C-alpha positions in Angstrom: -12.4 -24.1 -31.5 -9.2 -25.5 -33.5 -6.6 -23.0 -34.9 -3.9 -24.1 -37.2 -0.7 -21.8 -37.6 2.1 -21.8 -39.9 5.3 -19.4 -39.8 5.0 -15.8 -39.8 5.2 -15.6 -43.7 3.0 -18.4 -44.5 5.7 -20.3 -46.3 6.4 -24.0 -46.4 9.8 -24.5 -44.6 11.9 -27.3 -45.9 13.0 -30.5 -44.0 13.5 -30.1 -40.2 13.0 -26.4 -40.3 9.3 -26.9 -40.5 7.3 -25.8 -37.5 3.6 -27.0 -37.1 1.2 -25.7 -34.2 -2.1 -27.0 -33.4 -3.8 -25.6 -30.3 -7.1 -25.3 -29.0 -8.6 -22.0 -27.8 -11.3 -21.0 -25.8 -13.9 -18.4 -27.0 -12.1 -15.9 -25.2 -8.5 -16.9 -26.3 -7.5 -19.2 -23.4 -5.1 -22.0 -24.3 -6.9 -25.2 -23.5 -4.7 -27.7 -25.2 -1.8 -27.7 -27.4 0.1 -30.1 -29.8 3.2 -29.0 -31.7 6.2 -30.2 -33.7 9.1 -28.3 -33.3 12.2 -28.0 -35.8 14.7 -30.8 -34.8 17.2 -27.9 -34.6 15.2 -26.2 -31.8 14.9 -28.1 -28.6 12.0 -26.4 -26.9 8.7 -26.8 -25.4 5.5 -24.7 -25.1 4.4 -23.6 -21.5 1.1 -25.0 -21.7 -0.1 -22.9 -18.9 0.5 -19.6 -20.7 -2.2 -18.2 -23.1 -1.5 -17.0 -26.5 -1.5 -13.1 -26.5 -3.0 -11.4 -29.7 -1.4 -8.4 -31.4 -3.1 -7.1 -34.6 -3.4 -10.3 -36.6 -0.7 -12.3 -34.7 -0.7 -14.6 -31.8 2.4 -14.8 -29.8 3.1 -17.9 -27.8 5.8 -18.2 -24.9 8.3 -20.7 -25.2 10.2 -21.7 -21.9 13.4 -23.6 -21.7 14.9 -23.4 -25.4 17.6 -21.3 -26.9 17.3 -17.8 -27.9 15.9 -17.9 -31.5 17.0 -15.0 -33.8 14.9 -14.4 -37.2 16.9 -15.5 -40.2 17.0 -13.0 -42.7 18.3 -15.6 -45.4 15.4 -17.8 -45.3 15.5 -19.6 -42.0 12.5 -19.8 -39.5 10.7 -16.5 -39.4 9.3 -17.0 -36.0 11.5 -15.1 -33.7 10.9 -12.1 -31.8 12.7 -11.4 -28.5 14.3 -13.1 -25.4 15.5 -12.1 -22.1 17.4 -14.1 -19.7 15.5 -14.6 -16.2 16.6 -16.8 -13.6 19.2 -18.7 -15.7 16.7 -19.7 -18.6 15.6 -18.1 -21.8 12.1 -17.0 -22.4 11.1 -16.7 -26.0 7.9 -15.2 -27.5 7.2 -17.2 -30.8 5.2 -15.2 -33.3 2.2 -17.2 -35.1 0.0 -16.1 -37.9 -3.4 -17.8 -37.9 -4.6 -19.3 -41.1 -8.3 -19.8 -39.9 -10.5 -16.8 -39.3 -12.3 -16.2 -36.1 -15.9 -17.5 -36.0 -18.6 -15.7 -34.6 -18.7 -18.0 -31.4 -15.1 -16.7 -30.5 -16.4 -13.4 -29.3 -19.0 -14.9 -27.2 -18.5 -13.8 -23.5 -19.6 -15.3 -20.3 -23.3 -15.5 -19.5 -22.4 -14.5 -16.0 -20.6 -11.4 -17.1 -22.9 -8.2 -16.9 -22.4 -5.0 -19.0 -23.2 -1.4 -17.7 -26.7 -1.4 -19.5 -28.0 -4.7 -17.4 -30.6 -4.0 -14.7 -29.4 -6.9 -12.8 -27.3 -6.1 -9.7 -24.3 -8.3 -9.9 -22.9 -10.5 -7.1 -19.4 -9.5 -7.8 -17.5 -6.1 -9.1 -14.2 -6.9 -10.1 -12.2 -3.5 -10.4 -8.8 -3.1 -12.3 -6.8 0.2 -12.3 -4.9 0.1 -15.8 -2.0 2.3 -16.9 -0.7 1.1 -20.3 -1.3 -2.6 -19.6 -1.9 -3.9 -23.0 0.6 -6.7 -22.8 -1.1 -8.2 -19.8 -4.6 -7.1 -19.4 -6.0 -9.9 -21.7 -4.8 -12.6 -19.7 -5.8 -11.3 -16.7 -9.4 -10.6 -18.0 -9.4 -14.2 -19.5 -8.6 -15.5 -16.0 -11.2 -13.3 -14.4 -14.0 -14.7 -16.4 -13.0 -18.3 -16.1 -13.0 -17.4 -12.3 -16.4 -15.9 -12.4 -17.7 -19.0 -14.4 -16.0 -21.2 -11.7 -17.8 -19.6 -8.8 -21.1 -19.4 -10.7 -22.1 -15.9 -9.9 -23.2 -12.6 -11.9 -20.4 -10.1 -12.0 -19.1 -6.8 -13.6 -15.6 -5.9 -14.5 -14.8 -2.5 -14.3 -11.5 -1.3 -15.7 -10.6 2.2 -14.4 -8.3 3.3 -17.0 -5.7 6.0 -17.9 -3.9 4.5 -20.5 -2.4 5.7 -24.0 -2.2 2.2 -25.5 -4.7 -0.4 -26.5 -5.5 -1.3 -22.9 -9.2 0.2 -23.1 -10.0 -1.4 -26.5 -8.7 -4.9 -25.3 -10.9 -4.5 -22.0 -14.0 -3.6 -24.0 -13.5 -6.7 -26.4 -13.8 -8.8 -23.2 -17.0 -7.2 -22.2 -15.2 -5.0 -19.4 -17.0 -1.7 -18.4 -14.2 0.9 -19.1 -14.1 4.1 -17.2 -11.8 7.0 -17.5 -11.1 8.7 -14.3 -10.5 12.5 -14.5 -7.2 12.7 -12.9 -4.5 10.3 -12.3 -3.4 8.0 -9.4 -3.7 4.7 -8.0 -5.9 5.4 -5.4 -8.0 7.7 -7.6 -8.6 5.1 -10.1 -9.9 2.8 -7.5 -12.1 5.3 -5.9 -13.5 6.6 -9.3 -14.4 2.9 -10.1 -15.9 2.3 -6.5 -18.6 5.0 -7.0 -19.7 3.1 -10.2 -19.4 -0.5 -8.8 -22.9 -2.3 -8.3 -21.7 -5.5 -6.7 -22.2 -6.9 -3.4 -18.7 -7.9 -3.2 -15.6 -5.9 -4.5 -12.7 -7.4 -6.1 -9.4 -5.6 -6.4 -6.7 -6.4 -8.5 -3.8 -5.5 -10.9 -3.9 -6.0 -14.8 -0.3 -6.6 -15.0 -0.5 -10.7 -14.3 1.5 -10.4 -11.3 -1.8 -12.0 -9.4 -3.5 -15.2 -10.6 -7.1 -14.5 -10.9 -7.3 -18.2 -11.2 -7.2 -18.0 -7.2 -10.0 -15.8 -7.1 -12.4 -18.5 -6.0 -10.4 -19.1 -2.8 -10.8 -15.2 -1.7 -14.2 -14.9 -2.7 -15.0 -18.4 -0.8 -13.3 -17.1 2.1 -15.4 -14.1 2.4 -18.7 -15.8 1.8 -17.9 -18.7 4.3 -16.7 -16.5 7.1 -17.4 -13.4 9.0 -14.7 -11.4 7.3 -15.2 -8.0 5.9 -12.1 -8.0 3.9 -10.0 -10.8 2.6 -6.4 -10.1 1.5 -4.3 -12.4 -1.0 -1.0 -12.8 0.8 2.2 -13.0 -1.2 4.2 -13.5 2.1 2.0 -16.3 3.3 2.2 -17.8 -0.1 4.8 -18.0 -2.8 6.6 -15.3 -4.4 8.1 -16.5 -7.7 11.6 -15.8 -8.9 11.9 -12.3 -10.5 8.2 -11.3 -9.3 9.4 -8.9 -6.5 12.9 -6.9 -6.1 15.0 -8.0 -3.4 14.6 -4.7 -1.7 10.9 -4.8 -1.7 10.6 -8.6 -0.6 13.2 -8.5 2.4 12.9 -4.9 3.4 10.3 -2.6 2.1 7.2 -4.5 2.4 8.0 -6.5 5.7 9.1 -3.1 7.2 6.0 -1.2 6.1 3.7 -4.2 7.2 5.5 -4.2 10.6 4.8 -0.4 11.1 1.1 -0.7 10.1 0.6 -3.9 12.3 2.2 -1.9 15.2 0.4 1.4 14.6 -2.9 0.1 13.6 -3.3 -3.6 15.2 -4.0 -5.1 11.9 -2.1 -8.5 12.6 -1.5 -9.4 8.9 1.4 -10.8 6.9 1.2 -8.4 3.6 -0.3 -5.1 4.2 0.3 -3.8 0.5 -1.1 -6.6 -1.6 -3.1 -5.6 -4.4 -5.5 -8.7 -4.6 -8.2 -8.1 -2.2 -12.1 -8.7 -1.9 -14.5 -6.9 0.5 -18.2 -6.6 1.2 -20.0 -3.5 -0.1 -21.0 -2.6 3.4 -17.5 -2.7 4.5 -16.4 -0.4 1.6 -19.1 2.0 2.4 -17.9 2.1 5.9 -14.4 3.4 5.1 -13.3 6.9 4.7 -10.9 6.6 1.9 -9.4 9.8 0.6 -5.9 9.4 -1.0 -5.3 9.4 -4.8 -1.6 7.5 -4.9 -0.2 4.3 -4.1 -0.7 4.8 -0.4 -4.2 4.0 -0.8 -3.3 0.4 0.0 -2.3 1.3 3.3 -5.2 3.5 3.9 -7.6 0.7 3.2 -5.9 -1.4 5.9 -5.7 1.3 8.4 -9.2 2.4 8.0 -10.5 -1.2 8.2 -8.5 -1.9 11.3 -9.2 1.3 13.1 -12.9 0.9 12.7 -12.7 -2.9 13.9 -13.4 -4.7 10.7 -12.7 -8.5 10.2 -9.8 -9.0 8.1 -8.6 -12.4 6.8 -5.7 -13.5 4.6 -5.8 -16.3 2.1 -2.1 -17.3 0.6 -1.7 -16.8 -3.3 1.2 -17.0 -5.5 3.0 -13.8 -6.9 4.2 -13.8 -10.4 6.6 -11.8 -12.5 4.6 -8.8 -14.3 4.0 -8.2 -17.9 5.0 -4.5 -19.0 6.9 -1.7 -17.5 6.7 -1.3 -13.6 5.0 1.8 -12.3 6.1 1.6 -8.6 8.9 3.9 -7.5 10.7 2.1 -4.7 11.9 5.3 -2.6 9.1 7.7 -3.5 6.2 5.4 -3.1 7.5 3.6 0.1 8.2 7.2 1.9 4.7 8.0 0.9 3.3 4.9 2.6 5.4 5.7 5.8 4.3 9.4 5.8 0.7 8.4 5.5 0.9 5.9 8.4 2.8 8.2 10.7 0.7 11.3 10.0 -2.6 9.2 10.9 -1.1 8.0 14.2 -0.3 11.1 16.2 -0.2 9.1 19.3 3.0 7.3 17.9 4.5 10.3 16.0 3.8 13.0 18.6 2.5 11.6 22.0 4.8 8.8 22.8 8.1 10.6 21.8 7.2 13.7 23.5 6.3 11.9 26.7 9.2 10.1 26.8 11.4 13.2 26.3 9.1 15.1 28.9 9.6 12.5 31.8 13.4 11.8 31.0 14.0 15.7 31.2 12.1 16.0 34.4 14.2 13.0 36.0 17.4 14.7 35.0 16.3 18.0 36.4 15.3 16.4 39.7 18.5 14.8 39.9 20.5 18.0 39.3 18.4 20.3 41.4 18.8 18.0 44.6 22.4 17.4 43.9 22.1 13.6 43.8 25.4 11.6 43.7 25.4 8.0 42.7 28.2 5.7 43.6 29.0 2.8 41.0 31.5 0.0 41.9 34.5 0.3 39.8 33.4 3.6 38.3 33.6 6.1 41.2 30.9 8.5 42.1 28.8 10.1 39.4 26.9 13.6 40.3 24.4 15.3 38.4 25.5 19.0 38.0 24.6 22.2 36.2 24.9 20.6 32.8 22.6 18.0 33.7 20.1 20.5 34.8 20.6 22.2 31.3 20.1 19.0 29.4 17.0 18.0 31.5 15.5 21.4 31.0 15.9 21.2 27.2 14.2 17.7 27.1 11.5 18.7 29.2 10.7 21.7 27.0 11.0 20.0 23.7 9.0 17.0 25.1 6.2 19.2 26.3 6.1 20.8 22.7 6.1 17.4 21.0 3.4 16.1 23.2 1.3 19.2 22.5 1.6 18.7 18.8 -0.1 15.4 19.4 -3.0 17.2 20.8 -3.0 19.8 17.9 -2.8 17.0 15.2 -5.8 15.1 16.8 -8.0 17.9 16.7 -7.1 19.5 13.6 -6.8 16.4 11.2 -9.2 13.7 12.6 -6.4 11.0 12.1 -7.5 7.3 11.3 -5.8 6.1 14.6 -6.4 8.5 17.3 -4.2 8.6 20.4 -5.8 6.3 23.3 -3.7 7.7 26.3 -5.6 9.3 29.1 -3.9 12.8 29.1 -4.2 13.3 25.4 -7.6 12.0 25.3 -8.5 14.3 28.2 -7.0 17.5 26.7 -8.7 17.0 23.3 -12.1 16.5 24.6 -11.9 19.0 27.6 -9.3 21.5 27.0 -10.8 25.2 26.8 -9.3 28.4 26.6 -10.0 29.4 30.0 -8.7 26.2 31.4 -5.4 26.7 29.6 -5.0 30.1 30.5 -5.7 29.3 34.1 -3.1 26.2 34.2 -0.5 28.2 32.1 -0.9 31.3 34.4 -0.6 29.1 37.6 2.9 27.8 36.1 4.2 31.1 35.2 3.4 32.5 38.4 5.1 29.4 40.3 8.2 30.1 37.9 8.0 33.7 38.4 7.7 33.4 42.3 10.8 30.8 42.3 12.8 33.3 40.2 11.8 36.3 42.5 12.9 34.4 45.7 16.4 33.8 44.0 16.8 37.7 43.3 15.4 38.8 46.9 18.1 36.1 48.4 20.7 37.6 46.4 19.8 41.1 47.3 19.4 40.3 51.0 23.1 38.9 51.0 24.4 42.5 49.8 24.9 40.9 46.1 27.7 38.8 47.6 26.9 35.5 46.2 24.1 34.2 43.8 22.3 30.8 44.5 23.1 27.8 42.5 22.2 28.1 38.9 20.1 25.1 39.0 17.4 27.1 40.8 17.2 29.6 37.8 17.0 27.0 35.3 14.1 25.2 37.2 12.4 28.4 37.5 12.7 29.7 34.1 11.8 26.3 32.7 8.6 26.5 34.7 7.8 30.0 33.2 8.4 28.8 29.5 6.1 25.7 30.0 3.5 28.2 31.4 3.8 30.5 28.2 3.6 27.5 25.9 0.4 26.2 27.6 -1.3 29.6 27.3 -0.8 29.7 23.7 -1.3 26.3 23.1 -5.0 26.9 24.5 -5.5 29.7 22.1 -4.4 27.6 19.2 -6.6 24.7 20.0 -9.7 27.0 20.4 -8.8 28.8 17.1 -8.8 25.3 15.3 -11.9 24.2 16.9 -13.8 27.4 15.7 -12.6 26.9 12.2 -13.8 23.2 12.2 -17.1 24.1 13.0 
């Protein structure tokens, strides 16, 4: 389809101020070819890879490389809108009013795109969560439909929308199925749409133009040609365009959170928080997804890795977004980290607790037996009463922290359960009677030792007390016994409530 455009007011501009555009637009508004003559005073060019954006009766074209164009109230070119400095060059959006009415064929959608009334099961369901994305959703939908045609499969597009702007109206114009979640949240928007998706494969992506859906055939081909259950579009294995990601996110946040996720959940991926993903329906059904917020991106990878699903990555290009950013750097970053830690009690509780307990026990033994270490050039180092106090503190704290690992595993059913033998045995076999017996024995041993100290003091006629290290060892043993007994009661209560 051919469109001709004049300036915003439809006036004939004199001489070198004239500006004529002639561009070919596909049925869905995608820029296929362009020819233009610019005023000689404006040394600019059209970025031919950018689709025009429609607002009301106007089309807007992006111009890259030219000077900032200002509207001239005195009769100059009435084509200017706005400009922003990015990476050393000026981006301009040029407003063009069409002079040819849209024909009926312009509204024709792809034959591969199914609507909600279709009885056919689509091969692919593309899910987009949207929150006021009217500036970018049209370009994304246009690219998605082109990708669907390139792949040659039937598909549905589900826009899970909580917007207050024109996003849902634009989506419906493109043939998308628009659903409205009954509460806000990035994760909930996805989960709400997943319940209504019918496709054999589920595609996830954002509607802010950061992801090029022209790369969807690469991801879809990877999941169909391999045994992968989940394919991720990796920004860090591909290219991150200038201005697309804040420095802190690119060099600190995303790498750190991905490293944590790989360490805790053995995911072995380069981009844990990419929003461009394709997964099989049976893989989605195998995941237990509960979160409503941005941590949903982490939860999916954590669940997939913990359940042994096969994850592949495909390099992609990450672009600057259209519209306002909705990500809160510190708040959302902390929610991701918190969620990862709470669902890995082995790393959060068991390992730190075991390290503290062992270190404390070693210090107590060194102090109890009055060990002295001679180091060349430093003289003798001996472990006395203060070492015993520190060791007792570390032992008690470590025992308590490690106990929390058992409690968390039983109470919360975390995604990554502890795998060490002690915690596993305690989770599976600890009973109230066993806990009482073990705790009672520890208290008896500690109490007997304390009683022997008192008797020795009485036997000596109150003359002198034994070394304080013995008292600390006895009372440490008593405290651990008390903790064990009450921990057994707590575990039993939690188990009863979960039945």
